[in-house]
N, C-alpha and C positions, 0 to 999 in steps of 0.2 A: 504494500500500500504506500502511496506517495506521501511524503511529508507535506504538511500544510503550512502555508506562510500567511500570517494574518496581516492585513493591510487595510488602511482606510481607503475610501474611494480615491481621494487625492493622491495617496501614496501609490496606489495601483496605476493611476494615470501617469504619474511621474516615472514609474518603473517601465511602463510601456514606451514612453517617449524616449527614455534613456536607451532601451533596447533597440528601438528603431534607429537612433543616432549611431549606436555601435555597429549595427548591421549595415547601414548605408554609408554614412559620411566617413566615420573613422576607418571602416574596413577599406573603403576606396582610397583614402589617404595613404594607408599602409601599403596597399598594392602598388600605388604610384611610387612610393619610396623604394620598394623592392625592385621595381622595374628600373628606376633611376640608378640604384646601386649596382644592379646586374649589368647595366650598360658600361660600367667602369672596368669591365674585364674580369680578371682572375678572382673567382669567388672564394678561393681557399684562404686568402689573406685580406679579405674585404670586411673590415669592421663595420662599415655602414650597412652592408648587406646582412651581416649577422645580427646587428641591433634591430634592423627592420623585421627580420624573421622572428626574433624573440618578442618584439612588440606584437606581431601578428598572432603568435601563439597565445600571448597574454590576453589579447583582445578576444580571440575565439573562446578562450576559457571563460572570460567574463560574460560573453554572449550566452554561452551554454548555461552558466549559473543563473543569470538573470531570466533567461527564457524558461528555465525550470521553475523558478519562483513565480513568475507571472502565470504560467500554466497551472500551478498548484496553489494559487492565491485564494484566500478566503476573505471576502470583503467584510469588514467590521461594520455592523449596523450602528449608526449613531444613535445614542440613547440619552435620555435625560435622567436615567436612573443613577442616583448618587448614594443609594443605600448600601451598595457593595462595590468593591474595587473590581473593575473589568478592563479589558484592553480598550484603550481610549480614555481612561480615567486619568485625571491629574490628582495626585495624592500628596497632601502635606503630612509629613511624619516628623516625629521627634526621634533623633538618633541619640540614644543614651550614652554610647561610647564617646561621641564628640560633643555631647550636651548642646546640640543645636537642632533647629528645625530646618528641614530640607523638603523641597517640592520636587516630585518626579511625575513625569507623564509616561504612562505605560503604552507602548505601541508594539507592532510586529517587528520582526528582526530587520526588515528592509527599511524601516523609517527611523532607526536609531540616530540620535544626535546627542552624544555625551556632553558636548559643550553647553547644551541647553537643558540638560537633565532629562532628555527623552531617552528612556531605557527600553530594552526588549522585554517582552513577556516571558522570555526564556532565560533572562539574566537572574542571578541569585536574588536580587531585590524584587524584581518583577514577579518571580515565582512565589516569593514569600508573601507579597501583598495581595495577589489575586484572590478573589472570593472572600476577602475579609471585610469587616465593617469598621466604621468610625469608633474609636475608643479601644479597639483591640490592639494587643501587643503581639507582634509577629517576630519569629526568629529567622534571621537571614543566615543561610548556610553558605558561607563564603569560603573560597579556597584557603584564605589565611586565618580562618576561624569564624565561629558563629558570633553574631551580635544581634541586638534587639532594636526594633523600631516600633513606636506607638503611632497608630493612625489618628491624626488630629482632624483631618478634613478630606472629603472626597468630592471632587467636582467632575 
């Protein structure tokens, strides 16, 4: 059974747009660079050719991965339900170890933005918070040790 990738409608559209760009524009640019490098003669010592081929392989891998995610996407229904944490929720928590309040938005793996505290539903914090209610204390099972968060607010 295929793995499911949870996305908002907006994230799904962005992923499709990125996939189209990689398949059309970027793929064509790389093919052009390969042709240019190939025209320079001996390929055995042509670093430009090797770099373009490596970029082509990386791009094709990225296309395959993104295509798989788009094909196996589950669109998250937007909801006004703030009684429980779900994908799409913004959650204000109190971190007992750091003695500070932190806000996280829980999204699917394709929409993570750590600089803005948008975390994955599969991350240790995301997994710990899902399906819990305001006022509950959850234990985050992190690679460097467990810690506790208290849910202060769900939006």
